[in-house]
C-alpha positions as CSV (number, residue, x, y, z in Angstrom):
1,M,50.0,50.2,123.0
2,K,47.3,47.9,124.2
3,L,44.1,48.3,126.1
4,Y,41.7,45.6,127.4
5,H,38.0,45.1,127.1
6,Y,35.6,42.4,128.3
7,V,32.6,41.0,126.4
8,T,30.1,38.3,127.5
9,K,31.1,34.8,126.3
10,G,29.3,33.6,123.2
11,N,30.0,36.8,121.4
12,N,30.9,37.4,117.7
13,V,33.6,40.1,118.3
14,L,36.3,38.3,116.3
15,E,33.9,38.2,113.3
16,K,32.0,41.6,113.5
17,G,34.3,43.7,115.7
18,L,33.9,45.3,119.0
19,L,30.7,47.4,118.9
20,S,30.1,50.7,120.7
21,F,26.7,51.3,122.3
22,A,25.5,53.1,119.2
23,K,26.3,50.1,117.0
24,N,24.9,47.5,119.3
25,P,21.1,47.4,119.1
26,D,21.1,44.4,121.4
27,A,22.9,46.3,124.2
28,D,21.6,45.8,127.7
29,L,19.6,49.0,128.4
30,R,18.9,48.4,132.1
31,Y,22.1,50.0,133.3
32,Y,21.6,53.1,131.3
33,C,17.8,53.5,131.8
34,E,18.6,54.0,135.5
35,R,21.4,56.5,134.9
36,T,19.6,58.5,132.2
37,G,16.6,59.4,134.3
38,G,14.3,57.0,132.6
39,K,15.3,56.9,128.9
40,T,14.1,53.5,127.8
41,T,15.0,53.0,124.2
42,H,18.3,52.5,122.4
43,R,17.7,55.7,120.5
44,E,16.9,57.8,123.6
45,I,20.0,56.5,125.4
46,C,22.2,57.3,122.4
47,E,20.8,60.8,122.4
48,W,21.6,61.1,126.1
49,M,25.1,59.9,125.5
50,E,25.7,62.4,122.7
51,N,24.4,65.2,125.0
52,C,27.2,64.2,127.5
53,F,29.8,64.8,124.7
54,V,29.9,64.3,120.9
55,G,31.0,60.8,120.1
56,R,30.0,59.3,123.5
57,S,27.7,56.7,122.0
58,K,30.5,55.6,119.7
59,A,33.0,55.2,122.6
60,I,34.2,51.9,123.9
61,R,35.4,51.4,127.5
62,A,38.9,49.9,128.0
63,F,41.4,49.4,130.7
64,S,45.2,50.0,130.6
65,E,45.8,46.5,132.0
66,P,43.8,43.3,132.5
67,I,41.7,43.1,135.6
68,Q,43.8,42.0,138.5
69,W,42.5,39.9,141.4
70,T,42.4,41.3,144.9
71,E,40.1,40.3,147.7
72,R,37.7,43.1,146.8
73,S,37.9,42.8,143.0
74,I,37.1,39.1,143.2
75,R,34.0,39.8,145.2
76,C,32.9,42.6,142.9
77,L,34.0,41.3,139.5
78,K,34.4,37.5,139.6
79,N,31.0,36.7,138.1
80,F,31.4,39.3,135.4
81,I,34.9,38.0,134.4
82,D,33.9,34.3,134.6
83,N,31.2,35.1,132.0
84,A,33.3,37.2,129.7
85,D,36.1,37.0,127.1
86,E,39.0,39.3,127.6
87,F,40.1,41.2,124.5
88,E,43.4,43.0,123.9
89,I,42.9,46.1,121.6
90,D,45.9,47.4,119.6
91,I,45.2,51.1,119.9
92,S,48.6,52.0,118.4
93,A,47.6,50.4,115.1
94,M,44.1,51.9,115.3
95,N,45.6,55.3,115.9
96,D,48.1,54.9,113.0
97,D,45.1,54.0,110.8
98,G,43.1,57.1,111.8
99,L,40.3,55.2,113.6
100,I,40.5,57.0,116.9
101,E,38.5,60.3,117.1
102,A,39.1,61.0,120.8
103,V,40.3,59.5,124.1
104,Y,38.7,60.2,127.5
105,V,39.8,59.1,130.9
106,S,37.4,58.3,133.7
107,P,39.5,58.6,136.8
108,S,38.6,56.8,140.0
109,I,35.8,58.5,141.9
110,L,38.1,58.3,144.9
111,E,40.0,61.2,143.4
112,F,36.8,63.3,144.0
113,P,35.9,62.8,147.7
114,D,33.1,65.4,147.6
115,I,31.3,64.1,144.6
116,K,27.5,63.6,145.0
117,E,26.0,61.0,142.8
118,E,22.8,62.1,141.0
119,Q,20.5,60.3,138.5
120,G,21.4,61.2,135.0
121,M,25.0,61.7,135.9
122,D,27.6,60.3,133.5
123,E,31.1,59.2,134.5
124,I,33.6,61.9,135.3
125,L,35.4,62.2,132.0
126,Q,38.4,64.2,131.0
127,K,39.5,64.5,127.4
128,L,43.1,63.6,126.6
129,H,45.2,64.9,123.8
130,G,45.6,61.4,122.4
131,I,46.6,57.9,123.1
132,E,50.1,59.0,124.2
133,D,48.4,60.5,127.4
134,I,47.0,57.1,128.5
135,D,48.4,56.3,132.0
136,Y,49.8,52.8,132.1
137,S,50.8,52.9,135.8
138,P,49.2,50.0,137.8
139,I,45.5,50.3,138.7
140,D,44.5,49.7,142.3
141,W,41.9,46.9,141.8
142,G,41.7,46.6,145.6
143,V,39.3,49.5,145.7
144,C,36.6,47.9,143.5
145,D,33.1,48.2,144.9
146,D,29.7,47.8,143.4
147,E,28.0,50.0,145.9
148,L,26.9,52.5,143.3
149,R,26.0,49.7,140.8
150,R,28.8,51.2,138.7
151,R,31.4,48.6,139.2
152,F,34.2,50.4,137.3
153,A,33.7,53.9,138.9
154,W,36.4,53.0,141.4
155,V,39.2,52.4,138.9
156,R,40.7,54.4,136.1
157,Y,39.5,53.5,132.6
158,Y,39.3,55.0,129.2
159,L,36.6,55.7,126.6
160,I,38.0,55.4,123.1
161,V,35.7,57.2,120.6
162,V,36.0,55.2,117.4
163,K,35.2,56.2,113.9
164,N,32.0,54.4,112.8
165,G,31.7,53.1,116.4
166,I,33.2,49.7,115.7
167,I,36.7,48.4,116.4
168,P,37.4,46.0,113.5
169,P,38.5,42.5,114.4
170,K,42.0,43.0,112.9
171,Y,42.8,45.3,116.0
172,L,41.6,42.7,118.5
173,R,43.1,39.6,120.0
174,I,41.3,37.3,122.5
175,V,43.4,36.9,125.6
176,R,41.2,34.5,127.6
């Protein structure tokens, strides 16, 4: 089973692995500062993540398929994708090697029509029993919208909690 992740071009993922937020001291904090109610340091944001659920700061976001182009996804995601490398993650091999601590799904917020966004709110996350519960049905990329400044809130994705917070290069392949 494969999942897909995107990292800004010029990265060293194939040498050092795919880093979770906890393992990436150079992570862009701006996005999280806003969501956490004003936490401004890497340490504070990691603590906030761990208060969401244990292992959250060691989780890596991934999609069950590569991003697909639609009129809306192009508008919302084109600049992001043009500046990123696409990586395929072999989660079957990771699971066989005991590197996956937990798997969470973040369903599309369209499944929750009465949701009210609040500062300090994390994604809606549901813990799965394991990688066998990952849904590989097609994602509707036509609903993408950056209205909430959370570009992936509209589509289903997964958080893979990884032992040590790093997916080693041997489980990764650059797709484009």
